[in-house]
N, C-alpha and C positions, 0 to 999 in steps of 0.2 A: 504493500500500500504506500509506503514511504517513497519507493522508486517511482510509482505511478504519479504520485503527487508532485514530486520534483520535476518529472517529465512534463506534466500538464502545466505547471506554473512557470517553467523556464521559457525564456523568449530570446530571440536573436535580435541584435541591434538593427534598427531600421525596419523591422517587421512587426505587424500587430501581434499582440499576445494571443496565443492559442487558447481555446476554451478547454477547461478540464474535461476529461472523458466522461461520458454519461454514466459509465459503470461506477466511477469514483464518486460522482455526485449522488448517485442513488444510494451507495453504501453510507456516505456521510449523512444523508437525509434519514435513512433508516436508523442509524445510531442515535441521532438527535431525537427522533420520534420515540425510540425505545426509552430514552432517558426521561422524556416528558410523560410518558404513558403511566397512569396509576397502576399499581400492582396489588394483587390480592395477597392476603396472608400466606396462602398456599404457594403462590408464585414467588414470593420473597424467599420462603424456606427452601423451595426446590432450587432456585437460582443459587442460593448460598451453598447448599449441599453439593451443587454441581461445580462449585469453585468459580462462579461468575463474579469477577472483581467489580464490575459495574453495579450489579445488584447488591453486592456486599457493601459497596460504598454508599448506595442509597439507603440500605438498612441502617447503617451507622448514622447517617444523617437523621433518620427517624429517631434513633436512640438519643441523639443530641438535641432534638427539637424541644422547644418549650410549649408547643401546642398540645393540648390535652388529648386530642384525637390521635396525633402522631405517637404520643407516649403510650397510649393504650395498645395501639397496633405494634409498637416496638416491644412491649412486654410480652405480647402473644408470640411474636417471632422468636424472641430469646427463649421463651418457655419451650417452644417446639424444637429449638435447636439444642437445648440443654443435654439431651441424651447423647449427642454427638460431640461433646466437649470433654476436656480434661486430659487429652492425649498429647498435648504439646509440652515443650520445654519453655517455661516462662522466665524471662530474664529481664531484670530491671537495671538500667544504667543511669548513673548520676555522676556528677563531678563538677569541678570549678569551671567557670567560664574560660574558654581558651584552651581547655584540656584536650580538645579534639574528639569530643563524644560523637558528633555526627560523622566525622571522617572515619572513626573507628567502626561505627555501625555500617557505613558503606563498605569498608574492607571486609568486615566480618560477614555481612550479608552476601557479598560476592563469593566469599569462600563457601558459604552454605549452598548458594544457588548454583554455582558453577562447578566447584570441585566435588561437593557432596550430593549435588542434584536434589536438594531439599527445598521445601517452600518456607519462606520467612515473611512474617508480617511485622512491620515497624509502626508502633503507635507513639508518635512524638507529641508530647504535650506542648501546645502552642502557648507561649507566655504572653499572649495578647490580653493582659489584665492590668488592673491598676497597680499591681505589685511591681512588675518589671517593665511594662510598656514595650517589650521587645517583639520580635517576629520570628516565626519558624522558617520563613522563606529562605533565609540564608542557609539553614540546615538542608532544606530540600534541594537547593542548587548543588550542594556537595553530595547528594545522593542520586544524581541524574542517571548514572550507569545502572545502579541497583533498581531504580524506579522503572527502567526500561525492560527489566527481566520479567518474563511471564510467570516466574516462580516467586515474585516478590509483590508485596502490597504495602504501600507507605501511606499512612493516614495521620496528618496533623489534626489534633483535637483542641478546640478552644478551652482555655482554663476557666474563663468567665468568673474569675475571682473565687472559685471554690477552694476548699481547705487546702492550704499549702501550695496552691497553684496547680493542683492535679485536676485534670478534667473529670467532672462529676460522673461521666458515663463511660470512662475508660474500661471498667470491668466488663460491662455489657459488650463493648466493642471487641474485647479480647475473646469473649465466648463465641461471638459470631465468627471471628477469624478462625478459631479452632474448628467450628462446625464446617467452615469452608475448606478445611483440609490443610491449614497452615500448621506444620508440626513444630515450628519455632516462632515464638512471640517475643519481640523485644519492645519494652516500654522505656522510652527516654524521658527523663524528668528534666524540667527547666533548671533544677539545681538551685532553688531559692528557698531558704528556710526549711520549713517542715514538710515540703513536698516529698523529700526522700522517705520519710516514715510512711507516708500514704502509699507510695509506690512499693515499698518493701512489703506492705500488707496485701499486695495483690499478685506478687510473683513468687517463684520458687527459689531463684538465685539472684543475689544482689551484688552488682559490680560497681565499685567506686573507682573512678578514673581521675588520676592526678598527673602532674608533670613535675619534673625536677627544676629546682631553682626559681620557683614562683614566689618564695618568701612566706613566712609564717602568717603574715597579715592577710595574704591572698588565699592561703590554704586553710584559714580558720574553720571553714566549713567541714573539714575532714574530722575535726575533734568530735563533732556531734553525730557523724554518720559512720565512722570507721567501725564502731561496735556492731553496726548492722551488716557490714560487708562480708561476703563470703570470699571475695578476692579483691585486693587492692591492686590496681593496675597502673603502672607508671608508663604513660604513653610518650610518644616522640623520642623513643630510645633509638636514635640513629645518628650517624655522622659524629660531629664533635660533641654531641650531647649524650653519647652512649655511656661514658664513665659516670657522669652526673646522675643519669637515670638509674644506673646500677647502685650507686650510693643511696639514692632515694628509696630504691626497692628494699635495700638492707635495713634502712631506718624504719620503713613501714612494717617489715617483717618483725623487727624487734618490738615495735609498739603493739602489734597484734597479740603478743604473748601476755600482755597485761590485762586483756579483757577476759571476762568469764567464758568458760567453755560452752559451746553451742549444744543445745539439747538434741540437735539432729545427729550428733556424732561427727560432724564435719569440722576439720581444723582449718580456719581461714589462713590464707597465704597471700604473699605479694609476688607479682610478676612484672616483667617489663614487656613492652610491645611497641611496635611502630606502625601506626595506621598508614603511613606514607609508603613504607617498603613491604609491609605485610609480615614482617618478622614478629614472631610470637603469637600471631593470631590463631594458628593451628593448635598450639599448646593451650591457649586460653580456652578454646572450645572443648578440647579434650578434658580440661579440668571441670568445665561446666557439666559435661556428660558424666564424668566421674562422680560429681556431687549428686546428679540426678539418679544414677544407679545406686549409690549408697542410700539416699533418703527413700527411694522407692523400696529398696530391699528391707530396710529396718522399720518401715511403716511411718516414719516421721513426715514424709511428704504428704501422705493421706491425712494425717492429723493436722498438719499445717494448713492444708487447703480447707479442711472442715472448719477450722477456727476462723479462717479468712471469710468463709461463707456466712458464718454466724455473725461476725463483725460487720460484714457487708449488709446483712439484714437489719441490724440495729442502726447502722448509719442511715439507711433508707428511711427507717421509721423516724429517726431524728429529723431528717430533712423534710419529710412529709408533714410532721407535726409543726415544724417551724414555718413551713409555707402556709398551712392552715391558720396558724396563729397570726401571721402577718396579714392575712386576708380578712380576718374576723372584723366585722363592723365596729364592735365595741372597743377592740384593741386599737383600730385605726383612729377612732375618734378621741382616744385618750393619750395616744403615744406622744404627740407633739408637746402636750401639756406636761406630762411627767418627765420627759427628756429635758425640758427647760428648767423644771424645778430641781432636778438632779444636778444639772450643770451650774445652777446658781446657788447650790448648797441649801435649798429650802427643804429638801427631804433626802432621805438616804436611798441608795440604790436598792437596798433590800425591800424597803416599803414600796418603792416604785414598781419593782418587779412583782411583788405580791398583788398590787392593784391591777396590773396588766393581766396577770394570770387569773385573777378573780373575774375580770371583765371577759375573759375567754371562756372559763369553765364554771364560774360561780364560786362562792365562798367555800373554802375547804374546812373540814372539821379537824381541829388540831389533836383531838383525842383518838382519831382513827389511825 
């Protein structure tokens, strides 16, 4: 199709531009129509199970939608797909800005799709929120080769200010990708504040990416997340930076010994890697598979995922209750007044909160 398009759109100097071939125009028209045409619940599920990336993308759009009708349909689709999930390797990747997370994902993804002939889905959390104000577009331009692979699916998801910058519906998107046959799921976090904890709670393996020589003030993020990491990876270990990267790896390895032992039986370790040359990528993936084999064998992976699902349920309940609370007419009429009184010191936060809760559900009996 690309060759036909280039041929159709090329023109010789001094001659009128030729028209695109009718066959190409018809294919483009059908593709555009397919994207506009509403699909039924059954068509969504069938398309996802068949590995149709266009339908998968549309289903994830439903998952992320704020419209009530879209959300209801999305829940039904996820419910239907649930029996076909759980067979992937779920990897979360975080790290300081400039550590080369997206370049690493591009190199790792190409290793999986080209050398191992496996499918990989990348769910990149778009930091388009009030927290960072950034954009994922820069990351996507560094994943152009991977994005062109028929075995890859890359989806940036808007954070919309949800907890820790993590997209509220990333878990549902992950389940849909698994149902579409993607055996490897990579979740990239924006790496701001508490988003690492939220991503850790939805994956099997957590990778912290650092670089040598960035300075303690820049790498302060590692102090809060190193305890969560299954592997600490020192990226950009190439050229004149190779020795510094090895020193940083040794320091990270030493630091990992001071953290409590993991209940999974896995011993965290530090590695070096170069997303530019590909050095260390194969070893990194072998370590991830080693972790997966260990945790599946001793039952800790199943327990970990069950705990994640319970936590996910409670999180959805909390979000739903908060949404209903914010929409309640009594709460809406009282909110501005109590906020002003708290800000001016006329009442306490505790009393204000109690008044709002009573406006929502009525007075509570303190003896109950």
